[in-house]
A tleap script that builds the chain and sets N, CA, C and O, in Angstrom:
source leaprc.protein.ff14SB
mol = sequence {
  NMET VAL ALA GLN THR ALA ALA PHE LYS LYS
  ALA VAL GLU ASP SER ARG LYS LEU LYS ALA
  LYS PRO ASN ASN ASP GLU LEU LEU GLU ALA
  CYS ALA LEU TYR ALA ASN TYR LYS GLN GLY
  THR GLY GLU ASP PHE SER LYS ALA THR GLN
  PRO GLY THR PHE GLN PHE GLN GLU LYS TYR
  LYS TYR ASN ALA TRP LYS LYS VAL ALA GLU
  GLU ASP LYS VAL THR PRO SER ALA ALA GLN
  GLN HIE TYR VAL GLN LEU VAL GLU LYS LEU
  LYS GLY THR TYR GLY PHE SER CALA
}
set mol.1.N position { 36.501 -44.265 21.586 }
set mol.1.CA position { 35.205 -43.966 22.191 }
set mol.1.C position { 34.985 -42.458 22.226 }
set mol.1.O position { 35.922 -41.677 22.389 }
set mol.2.N position { 33.753 -42.084 22.073 }
set mol.2.CA position { 33.388 -40.677 22.135 }
set mol.2.C position { 32.759 -40.382 23.492 }
set mol.2.O position { 32.316 -41.283 24.204 }
set mol.3.N position { 32.735 -39.112 23.822 }
set mol.3.CA position { 32.095 -38.708 25.080 }
set mol.3.C position { 30.600 -38.993 24.994 }
set mol.3.O position { 29.962 -38.732 23.974 }
set mol.4.N position { 30.064 -39.521 26.060 }
set mol.4.CA position { 28.639 -39.856 26.093 }
set mol.4.C position { 27.918 -38.888 27.024 }
set mol.4.O position { 28.361 -38.640 28.146 }
set mol.5.N position { 26.809 -38.348 26.547 }
set mol.5.CA position { 26.040 -37.415 27.350 }
set mol.5.C position { 25.352 -38.158 28.489 }
set mol.5.O position { 25.163 -39.374 28.436 }
set mol.6.N position { 24.988 -37.412 29.506 }
set mol.6.CA position { 24.269 -38.004 30.642 }
set mol.6.C position { 22.929 -38.573 30.179 }
set mol.6.O position { 22.509 -39.633 30.643 }
set mol.7.N position { 22.258 -37.871 29.264 }
set mol.7.CA position { 20.961 -38.342 28.754 }
set mol.7.C position { 21.122 -39.667 28.018 }
set mol.7.O position { 20.276 -40.553 28.135 }
set mol.8.N position { 22.207 -39.802 27.258 }
set mol.8.CA position { 22.469 -41.041 26.526 }
set mol.8.C position { 22.733 -42.186 27.502 }
set mol.8.O position { 22.186 -43.277 27.342 }
set mol.9.N position { 23.567 -41.942 28.508 }
set mol.9.CA position { 23.870 -42.980 29.494 }
set mol.9.C position { 22.603 -43.423 30.224 }
set mol.9.O position { 22.419 -44.612 30.486 }
set mol.10.N position { 21.728 -42.469 30.553 }
set mol.10.CA position { 20.466 -42.799 31.231 }
set mol.10.C position { 19.579 -43.613 30.299 }
set mol.10.O position { 18.946 -44.576 30.731 }
set mol.11.N position { 19.526 -43.236 29.028 }
set mol.11.CA position { 18.699 -43.969 28.067 }
set mol.11.C position { 19.197 -45.402 27.896 }
set mol.11.O position { 18.393 -46.321 27.738 }
set mol.12.N position { 20.507 -45.597 27.927 }
set mol.12.CA position { 21.067 -46.951 27.829 }
set mol.12.C position { 20.586 -47.783 29.017 }
set mol.12.O position { 20.154 -48.924 28.849 }
set mol.13.N position { 20.662 -47.210 30.207 }
set mol.13.CA position { 20.180 -47.914 31.400 }
set mol.13.C position { 18.671 -48.165 31.312 }
set mol.13.O position { 18.199 -49.261 31.614 }
set mol.14.N position { 17.926 -47.145 30.898 }
set mol.14.CA position { 16.471 -47.278 30.791 }
set mol.14.C position { 16.071 -48.343 29.780 }
set mol.14.O position { 15.080 -49.046 29.979 }
set mol.15.N position { 16.837 -48.470 28.689 }
set mol.15.CA position { 16.499 -49.464 27.662 }
set mol.15.C position { 16.579 -50.877 28.225 }
set mol.15.O position { 15.902 -51.784 27.743 }
set mol.16.N position { 17.397 -51.056 29.232 }
set mol.16.CA position { 17.534 -52.374 29.873 }
set mol.16.C position { 16.392 -52.662 30.837 }
set mol.16.O position { 16.240 -53.789 31.310 }
set mol.17.N position { 15.593 -51.649 31.127 }
set mol.17.CA position { 14.512 -51.790 32.097 }
set mol.17.C position { 13.135 -51.766 31.444 }
set mol.17.O position { 12.123 -51.651 32.136 }
set mol.18.N position { 13.090 -51.874 30.120 }
set mol.18.CA position { 11.792 -51.951 29.454 }
set mol.18.C position { 11.084 -53.213 29.906 }
set mol.18.O position { 11.719 -54.250 30.099 }
set mol.19.N position { 9.786 -53.131 30.073 }
set mol.19.CA position { 9.017 -54.294 30.529 }
set mol.19.C position { 8.924 -55.366 29.459 }
set mol.19.O position { 8.709 -56.536 29.775 }
set mol.20.N position { 9.082 -54.991 28.209 }
set mol.20.CA position { 9.076 -55.940 27.091 }
set mol.20.C position { 10.037 -55.405 26.040 }
set mol.20.O position { 10.331 -54.210 26.011 }
set mol.21.N position { 10.515 -56.271 25.195 }
set mol.21.CA position { 11.425 -55.891 24.121 }
set mol.21.C position { 10.655 -55.881 22.804 }
set mol.21.O position { 9.679 -56.618 22.656 }
set mol.22.N position { 11.079 -55.056 21.844 }
set mol.22.CA position { 10.433 -55.085 20.530 }
set mol.22.C position { 10.508 -56.487 19.927 }
set mol.22.O position { 11.550 -57.139 19.995 }
set mol.23.N position { 9.419 -56.945 19.346 }
set mol.23.CA position { 9.409 -58.271 18.731 }
set mol.23.C position { 9.827 -58.164 17.268 }
set mol.23.O position { 10.149 -57.076 16.791 }
set mol.24.N position { 9.823 -59.269 16.568 }
set mol.24.CA position { 10.280 -59.277 15.183 }
set mol.24.C position { 9.450 -58.386 14.271 }
set mol.24.O position { 9.966 -57.890 13.270 }
set mol.25.N position { 8.177 -58.170 14.590 }
set mol.25.CA position { 7.354 -57.284 13.786 }
set mol.25.C position { 7.792 -55.828 13.932 }
set mol.25.O position { 7.508 -54.992 13.074 }
set mol.26.N position { 8.475 -55.546 15.009 }
set mol.26.CA position { 8.955 -54.194 15.271 }
set mol.26.C position { 10.472 -54.125 15.104 }
set mol.26.O position { 11.145 -53.313 15.740 }
set mol.27.N position { 10.986 -54.978 14.250 }
set mol.27.CA position { 12.424 -55.124 14.083 }
set mol.27.C position { 13.099 -53.827 13.642 }
set mol.27.O position { 14.221 -53.542 14.061 }
set mol.28.N position { 12.437 -53.050 12.812 }
set mol.28.CA position { 13.057 -51.812 12.341 }
set mol.28.C position { 13.364 -50.873 13.498 }
set mol.28.O position { 14.417 -50.235 13.522 }
set mol.29.N position { 12.448 -50.786 14.457 }
set mol.29.CA position { 12.673 -49.938 15.619 }
set mol.29.C position { 13.840 -50.470 16.451 }
set mol.29.O position { 14.683 -49.704 16.916 }
set mol.30.N position { 13.876 -51.778 16.630 }
set mol.30.CA position { 14.967 -52.385 17.401 }
set mol.30.C position { 16.297 -52.182 16.687 }
set mol.30.O position { 17.312 -51.933 17.338 }
set mol.31.N position { 16.310 -52.282 15.376 }
set mol.31.CA position { 17.544 -52.090 14.612 }
set mol.31.C position { 17.990 -50.633 14.656 }
set mol.31.O position { 19.188 -50.355 14.716 }
set mol.32.N position { 17.050 -49.712 14.628 }
set mol.32.CA position { 17.400 -48.294 14.739 }
set mol.32.C position { 18.024 -48.020 16.099 }
set mol.32.O position { 18.975 -47.247 16.208 }
set mol.33.N position { 17.493 -48.650 17.127 }
set mol.33.CA position { 18.046 -48.498 18.471 }
set mol.33.C position { 19.481 -49.014 18.493 }
set mol.33.O position { 20.377 -48.345 19.006 }
set mol.34.N position { 19.694 -50.195 17.939 }
set mol.34.CA position { 21.019 -50.807 17.869 }
set mol.34.C position { 21.989 -49.911 17.091 }
set mol.34.O position { 23.100 -49.644 17.550 }
set mol.35.N position { 21.567 -49.455 15.925 }
set mol.35.CA position { 22.429 -48.648 15.057 }
set mol.35.C position { 22.824 -47.343 15.735 }
set mol.35.O position { 23.986 -46.940 15.680 }
set mol.36.N position { 21.875 -46.691 16.364 }
set mol.36.CA position { 22.180 -45.426 17.026 }
set mol.36.C position { 23.046 -45.630 18.265 }
set mol.36.O position { 23.861 -44.772 18.604 }
set mol.37.N position { 22.871 -46.762 18.941 }
set mol.37.CA position { 23.749 -47.075 20.079 }
set mol.37.C position { 25.184 -47.252 19.589 }
set mol.37.O position { 26.109 -46.650 20.135 }
set mol.38.N position { 25.367 -48.071 18.564 }
set mol.38.CA position { 26.708 -48.338 18.052 }
set mol.38.C position { 27.367 -47.042 17.566 }
set mol.38.O position { 28.533 -46.782 17.863 }
set mol.39.N position { 26.622 -46.249 16.832 }
set mol.39.CA position { 27.160 -44.989 16.311 }
set mol.39.C position { 27.396 -44.001 17.453 }
set mol.39.O position { 28.392 -43.278 17.460 }
set mol.40.N position { 26.480 -43.974 18.409 }
set mol.40.CA position { 26.572 -43.047 19.533 }
set mol.40.C position { 27.733 -43.332 20.466 }
set mol.40.O position { 28.231 -42.427 21.137 }
set mol.41.N position { 28.167 -44.586 20.514 }
set mol.41.CA position { 29.315 -44.932 21.354 }
set mol.41.C position { 30.628 -44.784 20.591 }
set mol.41.O position { 31.705 -45.001 21.146 }
set mol.42.N position { 30.532 -44.415 19.325 }
set mol.42.CA position { 31.740 -44.169 18.536 }
set mol.42.C position { 32.394 -45.408 17.977 }
set mol.42.O position { 33.555 -45.368 17.570 }
set mol.43.N position { 31.666 -46.509 17.950 }
set mol.43.CA position { 32.254 -47.726 17.378 }
set mol.43.C position { 32.453 -47.538 15.873 }
set mol.43.O position { 31.681 -46.838 15.217 }
set mol.44.N position { 33.479 -48.161 15.346 }
set mol.44.CA position { 33.870 -47.993 13.952 }
set mol.44.C position { 33.153 -49.020 13.066 }
set mol.44.O position { 33.422 -50.219 13.142 }
set mol.45.N position { 32.243 -48.528 12.234 }
set mol.45.CA position { 31.477 -49.435 11.371 }
set mol.45.C position { 32.384 -50.198 10.410 }
set mol.45.O position { 32.111 -51.352 10.079 }
set mol.46.N position { 33.445 -49.564 9.969 }
set mol.46.CA position { 34.318 -50.220 8.987 }
set mol.46.C position { 34.966 -51.491 9.544 }
set mol.46.O position { 35.463 -52.318 8.780 }
set mol.47.N position { 34.962 -51.650 10.868 }
set mol.47.CA position { 35.534 -52.846 11.488 }
set mol.47.C position { 34.476 -53.908 11.790 }
set mol.47.O position { 34.797 -54.982 12.298 }
set mol.48.N position { 33.222 -53.606 11.476 }
set mol.48.CA position { 32.134 -54.560 11.731 }
set mol.48.C position { 32.218 -55.715 10.736 }
set mol.48.O position { 32.532 -55.513 9.563 }
set mol.49.N position { 31.939 -56.903 11.205 }
set mol.49.CA position { 31.927 -58.091 10.355 }
set mol.49.C position { 30.540 -58.256 9.761 }
set mol.49.O position { 29.539 -58.243 10.477 }
set mol.50.N position { 30.492 -58.411 8.453 }
set mol.50.CA position { 29.208 -58.603 7.787 }
set mol.50.C position { 28.653 -59.981 8.141 }
set mol.50.O position { 29.368 -60.978 8.043 }
set mol.51.N position { 27.375 -60.046 8.554 }
set mol.51.CA position { 26.775 -61.328 8.953 }
set mol.51.C position { 26.626 -62.290 7.776 }
set mol.51.O position { 26.637 -61.897 6.610 }
set mol.52.N position { 26.487 -63.556 8.129 }
set mol.52.CA position { 26.307 -64.595 7.124 }
set mol.52.C position { 24.929 -64.553 6.476 }
set mol.52.O position { 24.042 -63.814 6.905 }
set mol.53.N position { 24.775 -65.341 5.460 }
set mol.53.CA position { 23.562 -65.369 4.649 }
set mol.53.C position { 22.294 -65.624 5.452 }
set mol.53.O position { 21.266 -64.996 5.198 }
set mol.54.N position { 22.352 -66.519 6.399 }
set mol.54.CA position { 21.140 -66.899 7.133 }
set mol.54.C position { 21.019 -66.248 8.506 }
set mol.54.O position { 20.176 -66.642 9.311 }
set mol.55.N position { 21.839 -65.280 8.766 }
set mol.55.CA position { 21.765 -64.535 10.026 }
set mol.55.C position { 20.899 -63.301 9.803 }
set mol.55.O position { 21.399 -62.179 9.720 }
set mol.56.N position { 19.606 -63.526 9.708 }
set mol.56.CA position { 18.686 -62.467 9.281 }
set mol.56.C position { 18.624 -61.290 10.253 }
set mol.56.O position { 18.703 -60.136 9.832 }
set mol.57.N position { 18.484 -61.567 11.529 }
set mol.57.CA position { 18.384 -60.474 12.499 }
set mol.57.C position { 19.685 -59.668 12.524 }
set mol.57.O position { 19.652 -58.438 12.583 }
set mol.58.N position { 20.817 -60.350 12.479 }
set mol.58.CA position { 22.096 -59.659 12.476 }
set mol.58.C position { 22.263 -58.823 11.215 }
set mol.58.O position { 22.860 -57.747 11.258 }
set mol.59.N position { 21.740 -59.310 10.090 }
set mol.59.CA position { 21.806 -58.550 8.836 }
set mol.59.C position { 21.003 -57.252 8.940 }
set mol.59.O position { 21.453 -56.198 8.492 }
set mol.60.N position { 19.815 -57.340 9.533 }
set mol.60.CA position { 18.997 -56.138 9.705 }
set mol.60.C position { 19.730 -55.115 10.566 }
set mol.60.O position { 19.735 -53.923 10.259 }
set mol.61.N position { 20.340 -55.583 11.629 }
set mol.61.CA position { 21.069 -54.679 12.520 }
set mol.61.C position { 22.285 -54.085 11.806 }
set mol.61.O position { 22.546 -52.887 11.909 }
set mol.62.N position { 23.016 -54.918 11.092 }
set mol.62.CA position { 24.195 -54.467 10.345 }
set mol.62.C position { 23.800 -53.408 9.317 }
set mol.62.O position { 24.441 -52.363 9.206 }
set mol.63.N position { 22.732 -53.697 8.567 }
set mol.63.CA position { 22.294 -52.759 7.534 }
set mol.63.C position { 21.779 -51.447 8.127 }
set mol.63.O position { 21.964 -50.382 7.539 }
set mol.64.N position { 21.137 -51.527 9.285 }
set mol.64.CA position { 20.673 -50.301 9.951 }
set mol.64.C position { 21.873 -49.461 10.377 }
set mol.64.O position { 21.877 -48.242 10.205 }
set mol.65.N position { 22.884 -50.114 10.930 }
set mol.65.CA position { 24.081 -49.391 11.347 }
set mol.65.C position { 24.809 -48.813 10.130 }
set mol.65.O position { 25.304 -47.687 10.175 }
set mol.66.N position { 24.869 -49.580 9.056 }
set mol.66.CA position { 25.506 -49.102 7.822 }
set mol.66.C position { 24.814 -47.843 7.317 }
set mol.66.O position { 25.469 -46.886 6.906 }
set mol.67.N position { 23.487 -47.851 7.349 }
set mol.67.CA position { 22.720 -46.688 6.893 }
set mol.67.C position { 23.039 -45.475 7.755 }
set mol.67.O position { 23.271 -44.384 7.232 }
set mol.68.N position { 23.051 -45.655 9.050 }
set mol.68.CA position { 23.330 -44.549 9.968 }
set mol.68.C position { 24.762 -44.043 9.773 }
set mol.68.O position { 24.993 -42.835 9.711 }
set mol.69.N position { 25.716 -44.963 9.677 }
set mol.69.CA position { 27.128 -44.593 9.628 }
set mol.69.C position { 27.581 -44.092 8.262 }
set mol.69.O position { 28.278 -43.081 8.172 }
set mol.70.N position { 27.190 -44.789 7.204 }
set mol.70.CA position { 27.748 -44.481 5.888 }
set mol.70.C position { 26.812 -43.682 4.987 }
set mol.70.O position { 27.258 -42.779 4.279 }
set mol.71.N position { 25.543 -43.999 5.005 }
set mol.71.CA position { 24.623 -43.311 4.102 }
set mol.71.C position { 24.145 -41.983 4.680 }
set mol.71.O position { 24.214 -40.947 4.019 }
set mol.72.N position { 23.660 -42.023 5.924 }
set mol.72.CA position { 23.148 -40.806 6.550 }
set mol.72.C position { 24.258 -39.990 7.202 }
set mol.72.O position { 24.078 -38.806 7.489 }
set mol.73.N position { 25.405 -40.623 7.435 }
set mol.73.CA position { 26.564 -39.980 8.061 }
set mol.73.C position { 26.190 -39.263 9.362 }
set mol.73.O position { 26.538 -38.102 9.577 }
set mol.74.N position { 25.475 -39.988 10.215 }
set mol.74.CA position { 25.038 -39.454 11.505 }
set mol.74.C position { 26.246 -39.363 12.436 }
set mol.74.O position { 27.008 -40.321 12.571 }
set mol.75.N position { 26.413 -38.222 13.067 }
set mol.75.CA position { 27.511 -38.043 14.013 }
set mol.75.C position { 27.189 -38.802 15.301 }
set mol.75.O position { 26.023 -39.082 15.578 }
set mol.76.N position { 28.206 -39.132 16.083 }
set mol.76.CA position { 27.935 -39.786 17.364 }
set mol.76.C position { 27.001 -38.962 18.254 }
set mol.76.O position { 26.137 -39.519 18.930 }
set mol.77.N position { 27.169 -37.667 18.253 }
set mol.77.CA position { 26.314 -36.800 19.072 }
set mol.77.C position { 24.853 -36.882 18.625 }
set mol.77.O position { 23.954 -36.993 19.458 }
set mol.78.N position { 24.618 -36.827 17.315 }
set mol.78.CA position { 23.249 -36.923 16.792 }
set mol.78.C position { 22.677 -38.313 17.046 }
set mol.78.O position { 21.490 -38.452 17.339 }
set mol.79.N position { 23.521 -39.349 16.935 }
set mol.79.CA position { 23.059 -40.714 17.189 }
set mol.79.C position { 22.632 -40.869 18.646 }
set mol.79.O position { 21.654 -41.557 18.939 }
set mol.80.N position { 23.360 -40.233 19.555 }
set mol.80.CA position { 22.977 -40.286 20.965 }
set mol.80.C position { 21.611 -39.644 21.170 }
set mol.80.O position { 20.784 -40.166 21.918 }
set mol.81.N position { 21.372 -38.515 20.510 }
set mol.81.CA position { 20.070 -37.849 20.619 }
set mol.81.C position { 18.959 -38.730 20.062 }
set mol.81.O position { 17.892 -38.842 20.666 }
set mol.82.N position { 19.206 -39.358 18.908 }
set mol.82.CA position { 18.209 -40.258 18.313 }
set mol.82.C position { 17.939 -41.436 19.232 }
set mol.82.O position { 16.792 -41.854 19.393 }
set mol.83.N position { 18.985 -41.968 19.830 }
set mol.83.CA position { 18.850 -43.110 20.745 }
set mol.83.C position { 17.957 -42.736 21.926 }
set mol.83.O position { 17.055 -43.490 22.288 }
set mol.84.N position { 18.205 -41.583 22.518 }
set mol.84.CA position { 17.399 -41.119 23.650 }
set mol.84.C position { 15.932 -41.005 23.236 }
set mol.84.O position { 15.044 -41.427 23.977 }
set mol.85.N position { 15.674 -40.436 22.059 }
set mol.85.CA position { 14.299 -40.296 21.575 }
set mol.85.C position { 13.637 -41.659 21.371 }
set mol.85.O position { 12.475 -41.848 21.731 }
set mol.86.N position { 14.372 -42.601 20.798 }
set mol.86.CA position { 13.823 -43.941 20.576 }
set mol.86.C position { 13.504 -44.646 21.892 }
set mol.86.O position { 12.464 -45.294 22.016 }
set mol.87.N position { 14.393 -44.520 22.867 }
set mol.87.CA position { 14.149 -45.162 24.162 }
set mol.87.C position { 12.913 -44.556 24.823 }
set mol.87.O position { 12.105 -45.280 25.404 }
set mol.88.N position { 12.764 -43.252 24.741 }
set mol.88.CA position { 11.574 -42.610 25.319 }
set mol.88.C position { 10.300 -43.138 24.651 }
set mol.88.O position { 9.293 -43.382 25.316 }
set mol.89.N position { 10.360 -43.308 23.340 }
set mol.89.CA position { 9.204 -43.854 22.608 }
set mol.89.C position { 8.920 -45.292 23.056 }
set mol.89.O position { 7.769 -45.655 23.296 }
set mol.90.N position { 9.969 -46.103 23.168 }
set mol.90.CA position { 9.808 -47.494 23.579 }
set mol.90.C position { 9.287 -47.592 25.016 }
set mol.90.O position { 8.492 -48.478 25.329 }
set mol.91.N position { 9.726 -46.698 25.875 }
set mol.91.CA position { 9.218 -46.686 27.256 }
set mol.91.C position { 7.705 -46.459 27.271 }
set mol.91.O position { 6.986 -47.064 28.066 }
set mol.92.N position { 7.235 -45.586 26.389 }
set mol.92.CA position { 5.797 -45.355 26.285 }
set mol.92.C position { 5.053 -46.554 25.728 }
set mol.92.O position { 3.929 -46.839 26.143 }
set mol.93.N position { 5.668 -47.250 24.800 }
set mol.93.CA position { 5.037 -48.395 24.154 }
set mol.93.C position { 5.043 -49.639 25.043 }
set mol.93.O position { 4.025 -50.322 25.161 }
set mol.94.N position { 6.179 -49.935 25.666 }
set mol.94.CA position { 6.356 -51.194 26.379 }
set mol.94.C position { 6.313 -51.085 27.899 }
set mol.94.O position { 6.287 -52.099 28.597 }
set mol.95.N position { 6.306 -49.895 28.394 }
set mol.95.CA position { 6.356 -49.729 29.837 }
set mol.95.C position { 7.799 -49.766 30.304 }
set mol.95.O position { 8.710 -50.141 29.565 }
set mol.96.N position { 7.975 -49.368 31.548 }
set mol.96.CA position { 9.315 -49.167 32.066 }
set mol.96.C position { 9.325 -49.472 33.556 }
set mol.96.O position { 8.446 -49.027 34.294 }
set mol.97.N position { 10.300 -50.216 33.986 }
set mol.97.CA position { 10.465 -50.525 35.408 }
set mol.97.C position { 11.523 -49.587 35.985 }
set mol.97.O position { 12.721 -49.774 35.773 }
set mol.98.N position { 11.067 -48.598 36.700 }
set mol.98.CA position { 12.020 -47.620 37.263 }
set mol.98.C position { 12.780 -48.208 38.346 }
set mol.98.O position { 13.626 -47.540 38.939 }
savepdb mol mol.pdb
quit
């Protein structure tokens, strides 16, 4: 595990308090959130299990994490910053229960 910033920890809590969750039409945003969370917490992508053929949502999340981890080579620190930005955007879109 990597050190998590206070802003990242707050964003994780805030993401749980959104008034609504992104729907399937907004799947890319939800997958980016997932990918940046996984990368930001220092989880090892190489140990992730590739989803099955018909696990579509899991495939999108897996591929988003793969892009962040292997293609873009985003550091955990940068992923935490991206995660915070995404949560702030989602709070504006979906509302937030403080």
